[in-house]
Predicted model as a PDB file, atoms N, CA, C, CB and O in Angstrom, pLDDT in the B-factor column:
MODEL        1                                                                  
ATOM      1  N   MET A   1       0.846  -1.177   0.000  1.00 79.00           N  
ATOM      2  CA  MET A   1       0.000   0.000   0.000  1.00 79.00           C  
ATOM      3  C   MET A   1       0.895   1.244   0.000  1.00 79.00           C  
ATOM      4  CB  MET A   1      -0.964  -0.004   1.227  1.00 79.00           C  
ATOM      5  O   MET A   1       1.831   1.359   0.791  1.00 79.00           O  
ATOM      6  N   LYS A   2       0.583   2.154  -0.895  1.00 85.00           N  
ATOM      7  CA  LYS A   2       1.356   3.388  -0.990  1.00 85.00           C  
ATOM      8  C   LYS A   2       0.849   4.403   0.028  1.00 85.00           C  
ATOM      9  CB  LYS A   2       1.279   3.970  -2.417  1.00 85.00           C  
ATOM     10  O   LYS A   2      -0.288   4.331   0.495  1.00 85.00           O  
ATOM     11  N   LEU A   3       1.715   5.340   0.355  1.00 84.00           N  
ATOM     12  CA  LEU A   3       1.388   6.359   1.351  1.00 84.00           C  
ATOM     13  C   LEU A   3       0.170   7.175   0.926  1.00 84.00           C  
ATOM     14  CB  LEU A   3       2.586   7.284   1.578  1.00 84.00           C  
ATOM     15  O   LEU A   3      -0.683   7.495   1.753  1.00 84.00           O  
ATOM     16  N   ARG A   4       0.089   7.512  -0.361  1.00 81.00           N  
ATOM     17  CA  ARG A   4      -1.049   8.310  -0.847  1.00 81.00           C  
ATOM     18  C   ARG A   4      -2.354   7.536  -0.822  1.00 81.00           C  
ATOM     19  CB  ARG A   4      -0.782   8.794  -2.257  1.00 81.00           C  
ATOM     20  O   ARG A   4      -3.428   8.128  -0.713  1.00 81.00           O  
ATOM     21  N   GLU A   5      -2.268   6.220  -0.922  1.00 87.00           N  
ATOM     22  CA  GLU A   5      -3.479   5.402  -0.829  1.00 87.00           C  
ATOM     23  C   GLU A   5      -3.958   5.320   0.615  1.00 87.00           C  
ATOM     24  CB  GLU A   5      -3.223   3.988  -1.386  1.00 87.00           C  
ATOM     25  O   GLU A   5      -5.160   5.322   0.883  1.00 87.00           O  
ATOM     26  N   ARG A   6      -3.022   5.250   1.524  1.00 91.00           N  
ATOM     27  CA  ARG A   6      -3.387   5.134   2.936  1.00 91.00           C  
ATOM     28  C   ARG A   6      -3.909   6.460   3.494  1.00 91.00           C  
ATOM     29  CB  ARG A   6      -2.182   4.661   3.754  1.00 91.00           C  
ATOM     30  O   ARG A   6      -4.811   6.478   4.332  1.00 91.00           O  
ATOM     31  N   TYR A   7      -3.332   7.567   3.022  1.00 89.00           N  
ATOM     32  CA  TYR A   7      -3.731   8.894   3.496  1.00 89.00           C  
ATOM     33  C   TYR A   7      -4.183   9.736   2.296  1.00 89.00           C  
ATOM     34  CB  TYR A   7      -2.553   9.596   4.259  1.00 89.00           C  
ATOM     35  O   TYR A   7      -3.370  10.446   1.705  1.00 89.00           O  
ATOM     36  N   PRO A   8      -5.456   9.665   1.934  1.00 91.00           N  
ATOM     37  CA  PRO A   8      -5.931  10.364   0.730  1.00 91.00           C  
ATOM     38  C   PRO A   8      -5.786  11.884   0.804  1.00 91.00           C  
ATOM     39  CB  PRO A   8      -7.375  10.021   0.485  1.00 91.00           C  
ATOM     40  O   PRO A   8      -5.765  12.539  -0.237  1.00 91.00           O  
ATOM     41  N   GLN A   9      -5.687  12.462   1.999  1.00 91.00           N  
ATOM     42  CA  GLN A   9      -5.526  13.914   2.096  1.00 91.00           C  
ATOM     43  C   GLN A   9      -4.190  14.369   1.520  1.00 91.00           C  
ATOM     44  CB  GLN A   9      -5.645  14.364   3.551  1.00 91.00           C  
ATOM     45  O   GLN A   9      -4.024  15.554   1.229  1.00 91.00           O  
ATOM     46  N   LEU A  10      -3.228  13.454   1.349  1.00 89.00           N  
ATOM     47  CA  LEU A  10      -1.940  13.815   0.762  1.00 89.00           C  
ATOM     48  C   LEU A  10      -2.043  14.088  -0.732  1.00 89.00           C  
ATOM     49  CB  LEU A  10      -0.933  12.715   1.009  1.00 89.00           C  
ATOM     50  O   LEU A  10      -1.080  14.559  -1.337  1.00 89.00           O  
ATOM     51  N   GLN A  11      -3.172  13.807  -1.328  1.00 90.00           N  
ATOM     52  CA  GLN A  11      -3.373  14.123  -2.743  1.00 90.00           C  
ATOM     53  C   GLN A  11      -3.760  15.581  -2.938  1.00 90.00           C  
ATOM     54  CB  GLN A  11      -4.443  13.218  -3.342  1.00 90.00           C  
ATOM     55  O   GLN A  11      -3.783  16.074  -4.066  1.00 90.00           O  
ATOM     56  N   ASN A  12      -4.064  16.267  -1.852  1.00 92.00           N  
ATOM     57  CA  ASN A  12      -4.426  17.680  -1.902  1.00 92.00           C  
ATOM     58  C   ASN A  12      -3.146  18.515  -1.748  1.00 92.00           C  
ATOM     59  CB  ASN A  12      -5.476  18.036  -0.783  1.00 92.00           C  
ATOM     60  O   ASN A  12      -2.531  18.494  -0.682  1.00 92.00           O  
ATOM     61  N   PRO A  13      -2.739  19.242  -2.785  1.00 91.00           N  
ATOM     62  CA  PRO A  13      -1.505  20.021  -2.713  1.00 91.00           C  
ATOM     63  C   PRO A  13      -1.492  21.053  -1.585  1.00 91.00           C  
ATOM     64  CB  PRO A  13      -1.279  20.715  -4.018  1.00 91.00           C  
ATOM     65  O   PRO A  13      -0.433  21.332  -1.021  1.00 91.00           O  
ATOM     66  N   ALA A  14      -2.634  21.616  -1.253  1.00 92.00           N  
ATOM     67  CA  ALA A  14      -2.681  22.616  -0.180  1.00 92.00           C  
ATOM     68  C   ALA A  14      -2.355  21.979   1.175  1.00 92.00           C  
ATOM     69  CB  ALA A  14      -4.071  23.287  -0.129  1.00 92.00           C  
ATOM     70  O   ALA A  14      -1.701  22.603   2.011  1.00 92.00           O  
ATOM     71  N   VAL A  15      -2.800  20.757   1.391  1.00 93.00           N  
ATOM     72  CA  VAL A  15      -2.511  20.058   2.647  1.00 93.00           C  
ATOM     73  C   VAL A  15      -1.025  19.752   2.740  1.00 93.00           C  
ATOM     74  CB  VAL A  15      -3.337  18.753   2.757  1.00 93.00           C  
ATOM     75  O   VAL A  15      -0.411  19.941   3.790  1.00 93.00           O  
ATOM     76  N   VAL A  16      -0.451  19.282   1.648  1.00 91.00           N  
ATOM     77  CA  VAL A  16       0.981  18.962   1.633  1.00 91.00           C  
ATOM     78  C   VAL A  16       1.800  20.226   1.872  1.00 91.00           C  
ATOM     79  CB  VAL A  16       1.384  18.303   0.287  1.00 91.00           C  
ATOM     80  O   VAL A  16       2.760  20.210   2.642  1.00 91.00           O  
ATOM     81  N   LYS A  17       1.425  21.311   1.218  1.00 93.00           N  
ATOM     82  CA  LYS A  17       2.144  22.577   1.388  1.00 93.00           C  
ATOM     83  C   LYS A  17       2.096  23.026   2.847  1.00 93.00           C  
ATOM     84  CB  LYS A  17       1.546  23.670   0.473  1.00 93.00           C  
ATOM     85  O   LYS A  17       3.116  23.430   3.406  1.00 93.00           O  
ATOM     86  N   ALA A  18       0.921  22.958   3.463  1.00 94.00           N  
ATOM     87  CA  ALA A  18       0.786  23.375   4.859  1.00 94.00           C  
ATOM     88  C   ALA A  18       1.648  22.511   5.776  1.00 94.00           C  
ATOM     89  CB  ALA A  18      -0.682  23.304   5.298  1.00 94.00           C  
ATOM     90  O   ALA A  18       2.273  23.026   6.704  1.00 94.00           O  
ATOM     91  N   MET A  19       1.688  21.214   5.525  1.00 94.00           N  
ATOM     92  CA  MET A  19       2.494  20.319   6.355  1.00 94.00           C  
ATOM     93  C   MET A  19       3.981  20.629   6.228  1.00 94.00           C  
ATOM     94  CB  MET A  19       2.231  18.864   5.974  1.00 94.00           C  
ATOM     95  O   MET A  19       4.698  20.667   7.228  1.00 94.00           O  
ATOM     96  N   VAL A  20       4.440  20.847   5.013  1.00 93.00           N  
ATOM     97  CA  VAL A  20       5.855  21.122   4.783  1.00 93.00           C  
ATOM     98  C   VAL A  20       6.253  22.464   5.405  1.00 93.00           C  
ATOM     99  CB  VAL A  20       6.164  21.118   3.274  1.00 93.00           C  
ATOM    100  O   VAL A  20       7.271  22.562   6.089  1.00 93.00           O  
ATOM    101  N   VAL A  21       5.444  23.487   5.160  1.00 95.00           N  
ATOM    102  CA  VAL A  21       5.773  24.822   5.670  1.00 95.00           C  
ATOM    103  C   VAL A  21       5.798  24.828   7.197  1.00 95.00           C  
ATOM    104  CB  VAL A  21       4.760  25.862   5.152  1.00 95.00           C  
ATOM    105  O   VAL A  21       6.708  25.399   7.799  1.00 95.00           O  
ATOM    106  N   ARG A  22       4.807  24.196   7.827  1.00 95.00           N  
ATOM    107  CA  ARG A  22       4.791  24.142   9.297  1.00 95.00           C  
ATOM    108  C   ARG A  22       5.979  23.372   9.851  1.00 95.00           C  
ATOM    109  CB  ARG A  22       3.496  23.505   9.787  1.00 95.00           C  
ATOM    110  O   ARG A  22       6.564  23.767  10.859  1.00 95.00           O  
ATOM    111  N   SER A  23       6.336  22.276   9.196  1.00 96.00           N  
ATOM    112  CA  SER A  23       7.461  21.466   9.664  1.00 96.00           C  
ATOM    113  C   SER A  23       8.778  22.225   9.572  1.00 96.00           C  
ATOM    114  CB  SER A  23       7.552  20.177   8.860  1.00 96.00           C  
ATOM    115  O   SER A  23       9.581  22.205  10.504  1.00 96.00           O  
ATOM    116  N   VAL A  24       8.995  22.893   8.447  1.00 94.00           N  
ATOM    117  CA  VAL A  24      10.229  23.662   8.278  1.00 94.00           C  
ATOM    118  C   VAL A  24      10.262  24.821   9.262  1.00 94.00           C  
ATOM    119  CB  VAL A  24      10.357  24.184   6.831  1.00 94.00           C  
ATOM    120  O   VAL A  24      11.298  25.085   9.871  1.00 94.00           O  
ATOM    121  N   TYR A  25       9.142  25.515   9.426  1.00 95.00           N  
ATOM    122  CA  TYR A  25       9.073  26.639  10.357  1.00 95.00           C  
ATOM    123  C   TYR A  25       9.412  26.172  11.775  1.00 95.00           C  
ATOM    124  CB  TYR A  25       7.667  27.288  10.322  1.00 95.00           C  
ATOM    125  O   TYR A  25      10.202  26.814  12.467  1.00 95.00           O  
ATOM    126  N   ALA A  26       8.823  25.066  12.203  1.00 95.00           N  
ATOM    127  CA  ALA A  26       9.062  24.564  13.552  1.00 95.00           C  
ATOM    128  C   ALA A  26      10.501  24.102  13.735  1.00 95.00           C  
ATOM    129  CB  ALA A  26       8.110  23.422  13.864  1.00 95.00           C  
ATOM    130  O   ALA A  26      11.102  24.347  14.781  1.00 95.00           O  
ATOM    131  N   SER A  27      11.056  23.439  12.731  1.00 95.00           N  
ATOM    132  CA  SER A  27      12.439  22.974  12.821  1.00 95.00           C  
ATOM    133  C   SER A  27      13.408  24.144  12.933  1.00 95.00           C  
ATOM    134  CB  SER A  27      12.794  22.115  11.606  1.00 95.00           C  
ATOM    135  O   SER A  27      14.351  24.111  13.724  1.00 95.00           O  
ATOM    136  N   MET A  28      13.166  25.166  12.144  1.00 94.00           N  
ATOM    137  CA  MET A  28      14.047  26.326  12.195  1.00 94.00           C  
ATOM    138  C   MET A  28      13.889  27.084  13.508  1.00 94.00           C  
ATOM    139  CB  MET A  28      13.767  27.253  11.018  1.00 94.00           C  
ATOM    140  O   MET A  28      14.869  27.601  14.045  1.00 94.00           O  
ATOM    141  N   ALA A  29      12.681  27.154  14.021  1.00 94.00           N  
ATOM    142  CA  ALA A  29      12.449  27.844  15.294  1.00 94.00           C  
ATOM    143  C   ALA A  29      13.177  27.134  16.435  1.00 94.00           C  
ATOM    144  CB  ALA A  29      10.937  27.926  15.596  1.00 94.00           C  
ATOM    145  O   ALA A  29      13.672  27.783  17.357  1.00 94.00           O  
ATOM    146  N   LEU A  30      13.240  25.815  16.374  1.00 95.00           N  
ATOM    147  CA  LEU A  30      13.966  25.067  17.404  1.00 95.00           C  
ATOM    148  C   LEU A  30      15.450  25.404  17.411  1.00 95.00           C  
ATOM    149  CB  LEU A  30      13.782  23.573  17.195  1.00 95.00           C  
ATOM    150  O   LEU A  30      16.114  25.285  18.441  1.00 95.00           O  
ATOM    151  N   GLU A  31      15.965  25.822  16.271  1.00 94.00           N  
ATOM    152  CA  GLU A  31      17.377  26.189  16.156  1.00 94.00           C  
ATOM    153  C   GLU A  31      17.575  27.704  16.249  1.00 94.00           C  
ATOM    154  CB  GLU A  31      17.950  25.669  14.837  1.00 94.00           C  
ATOM    155  O   GLU A  31      18.637  28.213  15.891  1.00 94.00           O  
ATOM    156  N   ASP A  32      16.571  28.416  16.722  1.00 94.00           N  
ATOM    157  CA  ASP A  32      16.617  29.878  16.846  1.00 94.00           C  
ATOM    158  C   ASP A  32      16.928  30.566  15.524  1.00 94.00           C  
ATOM    159  CB  ASP A  32      17.650  30.279  17.878  1.00 94.00           C  
ATOM    160  O   ASP A  32      17.660  31.555  15.485  1.00 94.00           O  
ATOM    161  N   GLN A  33      16.363  30.031  14.437  1.00 93.00           N  
ATOM    162  CA  GLN A  33      16.524  30.623  13.118  1.00 93.00           C  
ATOM    163  C   GLN A  33      15.137  30.907  12.553  1.00 93.00           C  
ATOM    164  CB  GLN A  33      17.342  29.687  12.170  1.00 93.00           C  
ATOM    165  O   GLN A  33      14.707  30.281  11.584  1.00 93.00           O  
ATOM    166  N   THR A  34      14.458  31.841  13.160  1.00 87.00           N  
ATOM    167  CA  THR A  34      13.080  32.103  12.755  1.00 87.00           C  
ATOM    168  C   THR A  34      13.026  32.769  11.385  1.00 87.00           C  
ATOM    169  CB  THR A  34      12.378  32.979  13.792  1.00 87.00           C  
ATOM    170  O   THR A  34      13.793  33.681  11.079  1.00 87.00           O  
ATOM    171  N   VAL A  35      12.108  32.289  10.589  1.00 91.00           N  
ATOM    172  CA  VAL A  35      11.828  32.818   9.257  1.00 91.00           C  
ATOM    173  C   VAL A  35      10.319  32.989   9.189  1.00 91.00           C  
ATOM    174  CB  VAL A  35      12.374  31.865   8.100  1.00 91.00           C  
ATOM    175  O   VAL A  35       9.577  32.170   9.732  1.00 91.00           O  
ATOM    176  N   SER A  36       9.860  34.036   8.533  1.00 93.00           N  
ATOM    177  CA  SER A  36       8.423  34.269   8.467  1.00 93.00           C  
ATOM    178  C   SER A  36       7.742  33.171   7.647  1.00 93.00           C  
ATOM    179  CB  SER A  36       8.128  35.657   7.861  1.00 93.00           C  
ATOM    180  O   SER A  36       8.326  32.597   6.728  1.00 93.00           O  
ATOM    181  N   LEU A  37       6.501  32.903   8.009  1.00 93.00           N  
ATOM    182  CA  LEU A  37       5.730  31.905   7.272  1.00 93.00           C  
ATOM    183  C   LEU A  37       5.548  32.314   5.813  1.00 93.00           C  
ATOM    184  CB  LEU A  37       4.367  31.694   7.932  1.00 93.00           C  
ATOM    185  O   LEU A  37       5.535  31.465   4.922  1.00 93.00           O  
ATOM    186  N   GLU A  38       5.408  33.610   5.576  1.00 94.00           N  
ATOM    187  CA  GLU A  38       5.246  34.099   4.207  1.00 94.00           C  
ATOM    188  C   GLU A  38       6.476  33.774   3.363  1.00 94.00           C  
ATOM    189  CB  GLU A  38       4.987  35.614   4.206  1.00 94.00           C  
ATOM    190  O   GLU A  38       6.354  33.387   2.201  1.00 94.00           O  
ATOM    191  N   ARG A  39       7.660  33.933   3.954  1.00 95.00           N  
ATOM    192  CA  ARG A  39       8.908  33.642   3.241  1.00 95.00           C  
ATOM    193  C   ARG A  39       9.007  32.142   2.934  1.00 95.00           C  
ATOM    194  CB  ARG A  39      10.136  34.106   4.077  1.00 95.00           C  
ATOM    195  O   ARG A  39       9.412  31.755   1.837  1.00 95.00           O  
ATOM    196  N   LEU A  40       8.639  31.310   3.896  1.00 94.00           N  
ATOM    197  CA  LEU A  40       8.676  29.866   3.678  1.00 94.00           C  
ATOM    198  C   LEU A  40       7.681  29.440   2.601  1.00 94.00           C  
ATOM    199  CB  LEU A  40       8.383  29.125   4.984  1.00 94.00           C  
ATOM    200  O   LEU A  40       7.973  28.555   1.797  1.00 94.00           O  
ATOM    201  N   GLN A  41       6.516  30.065   2.585  1.00 94.00           N  
ATOM    202  CA  GLN A  41       5.530  29.744   1.556  1.00 94.00           C  
ATOM    203  C   GLN A  41       6.041  30.146   0.182  1.00 94.00           C  
ATOM    204  CB  GLN A  41       4.195  30.440   1.850  1.00 94.00           C  
ATOM    205  O   GLN A  41       5.820  29.429  -0.795  1.00 94.00           O  
ATOM    206  N   ALA A  42       6.721  31.284   0.093  1.00 94.00           N  
ATOM    207  CA  ALA A  42       7.284  31.724  -1.181  1.00 94.00           C  
ATOM    208  C   ALA A  42       8.377  30.759  -1.647  1.00 94.00           C  
ATOM    209  CB  ALA A  42       7.849  33.156  -1.057  1.00 94.00           C  
ATOM    210  O   ALA A  42       8.460  30.440  -2.832  1.00 94.00           O  
ATOM    211  N   LEU A  43       9.205  30.301  -0.724  1.00 93.00           N  
ATOM    212  CA  LEU A  43      10.239  29.337  -1.078  1.00 93.00           C  
ATOM    213  C   LEU A  43       9.636  28.016  -1.527  1.00 93.00           C  
ATOM    214  CB  LEU A  43      11.172  29.110   0.100  1.00 93.00           C  
ATOM    215  O   LEU A  43      10.144  27.378  -2.450  1.00 93.00           O  
ATOM    216  N   TYR A  44       8.558  27.607  -0.878  1.00 93.00           N  
ATOM    217  CA  TYR A  44       7.879  26.371  -1.275  1.00 93.00           C  
ATOM    218  C   TYR A  44       7.354  26.489  -2.702  1.00 93.00           C  
ATOM    219  CB  TYR A  44       6.723  26.048  -0.304  1.00 93.00           C  
ATOM    220  O   TYR A  44       7.465  25.547  -3.486  1.00 93.00           O  
ATOM    221  N   GLU A  45       6.789  27.633  -3.035  1.00 92.00           N  
ATOM    222  CA  GLU A  45       6.264  27.845  -4.380  1.00 92.00           C  
ATOM    223  C   GLU A  45       7.372  27.749  -5.430  1.00 92.00           C  
ATOM    224  CB  GLU A  45       5.571  29.208  -4.469  1.00 92.00           C  
ATOM    225  O   GLU A  45       7.129  27.299  -6.549  1.00 92.00           O  
ATOM    226  N   GLN A  46       8.582  28.169  -5.075  1.00 92.00           N  
ATOM    227  CA  GLN A  46       9.702  28.119  -6.012  1.00 92.00           C  
ATOM    228  C   GLN A  46      10.173  26.696  -6.267  1.00 92.00           C  
ATOM    229  CB  GLN A  46      10.854  28.952  -5.491  1.00 92.00           C  
ATOM    230  O   GLN A  46      10.843  26.438  -7.267  1.00 92.00           O  
ATOM    231  N   THR A  47       9.837  25.774  -5.383  1.00 88.00           N  
ATOM    232  CA  THR A  47      10.297  24.393  -5.533  1.00 88.00           C  
ATOM    233  C   THR A  47       9.269  23.523  -6.235  1.00 88.00           C  
ATOM    234  CB  THR A  47      10.625  23.802  -4.179  1.00 88.00           C  
ATOM    235  O   THR A  47       9.381  22.298  -6.200  1.00 88.00           O  
ATOM    236  N   GLY A  48       8.280  24.117  -6.865  1.00 75.00           N  
ATOM    237  CA  GLY A  48       7.234  23.372  -7.552  1.00 75.00           C  
ATOM    238  C   GLY A  48       7.775  22.559  -8.710  1.00 75.00           C  
ATOM    239  O   GLY A  48       8.928  22.728  -9.104  1.00 75.00           O  
ATOM    240  N   PRO A  49       6.955  21.682  -9.255  1.00 71.00           N  
ATOM    241  CA  PRO A  49       7.400  20.860 -10.387  1.00 71.00           C  
ATOM    242  C   PRO A  49       7.715  21.703 -11.613  1.00 71.00           C  
ATOM    243  CB  PRO A  49       6.339  19.827 -10.736  1.00 71.00           C  
ATOM    244  O   PRO A  49       7.072  22.721 -11.868  1.00 71.00           O  
ATOM    245  N   LYS A  50       8.708  21.265 -12.362  1.00 64.00           N  
ATOM    246  CA  LYS A  50       9.106  21.964 -13.570  1.00 64.00           C  
ATOM    247  C   LYS A  50       8.171  21.589 -14.719  1.00 64.00           C  
ATOM    248  CB  LYS A  50      10.569  21.640 -13.930  1.00 64.00           C  
ATOM    249  O   LYS A  50       7.679  20.462 -14.766  1.00 64.00           O  
ATOM    250  N   PRO A  51       7.919  22.516 -15.645  1.00 62.00           N  
ATOM    251  CA  PRO A  51       7.105  22.175 -16.817  1.00 62.00           C  
ATOM    252  C   PRO A  51       7.768  21.057 -17.617  1.00 62.00           C  
ATOM    253  CB  PRO A  51       6.889  23.418 -17.712  1.00 62.00           C  
ATOM    254  O   PRO A  51       8.994  20.945 -17.633  1.00 62.00           O  
ATOM    255  N   ALA A  52       6.971  20.241 -18.273  1.00 58.00           N  
ATOM    256  CA  ALA A  52       7.486  19.081 -19.010  1.00 58.00           C  
ATOM    257  C   ALA A  52       8.426  19.502 -20.143  1.00 58.00           C  
ATOM    258  CB  ALA A  52       6.324  18.257 -19.578  1.00 58.00           C  
ATOM    259  O   ALA A  52       9.399  18.798 -20.417  1.00 58.00           O  
ATOM    260  N   ALA A  53       8.166  20.612 -20.794  1.00 56.00           N  
ATOM    261  CA  ALA A  53       9.014  21.056 -21.903  1.00 56.00           C  
ATOM    262  C   ALA A  53      10.411  21.432 -21.427  1.00 56.00           C  
ATOM    263  CB  ALA A  53       8.376  22.243 -22.615  1.00 56.00           C  
ATOM    264  O   ALA A  53      11.387  21.184 -22.136  1.00 56.00           O  
ATOM    265  N   ALA A  54      10.525  22.019 -20.254  1.00 55.00           N  
ATOM    266  CA  ALA A  54      11.823  22.431 -19.728  1.00 55.00           C  
ATOM    267  C   ALA A  54      12.603  21.247 -19.195  1.00 55.00           C  
ATOM    268  CB  ALA A  54      11.649  23.468 -18.634  1.00 55.00           C  
ATOM    269  O   ALA A  54      13.831  21.309 -19.129  1.00 55.00           O  
ATOM    270  N   ALA A  55      11.937  20.177 -18.816  1.00 54.00           N  
ATOM    271  CA  ALA A  55      12.604  19.017 -18.232  1.00 54.00           C  
ATOM    272  C   ALA A  55      13.458  18.283 -19.286  1.00 54.00           C  
ATOM    273  CB  ALA A  55      11.559  18.055 -17.622  1.00 54.00           C  
ATOM    274  O   ALA A  55      14.463  17.662 -18.937  1.00 54.00           O  
ATOM    275  N   GLY A  56      13.079  18.348 -20.523  1.00 54.00           N  
ATOM    276  CA  GLY A  56      13.808  17.644 -21.566  1.00 54.00           C  
ATOM    277  C   GLY A  56      15.046  18.354 -22.051  1.00 54.00           C  
ATOM    278  O   GLY A  56      15.799  17.784 -22.841  1.00 54.00           O  
ATOM    279  N   ARG A  57      15.287  19.554 -21.620  1.00 50.00           N  
ATOM    280  CA  ARG A  57      16.453  20.341 -22.104  1.00 50.00           C  
ATOM    281  C   ARG A  57      17.709  20.005 -21.378  1.00 50.00           C  
ATOM    282  CB  ARG A  57      16.198  21.816 -21.968  1.00 50.00           C  
ATOM    283  O   ARG A  57      18.761  20.574 -21.667  1.00 50.00           O  
TER     284      ARG A  57                                                      
ENDMDL                                                                          
END                                                                             
């Protein structure tokens, strides 16, 4: 059984984004390296999937 089959909410990109952003924010806060949530969300957006046409270059 795959992870996405066991947890169908992982198919929702907004849920995955929220989980990643909160996890990174909390990890950095534990190391006294606070970054705003807005900045983390912007960085997450930059790591999105590449268009198929650009992947072949």
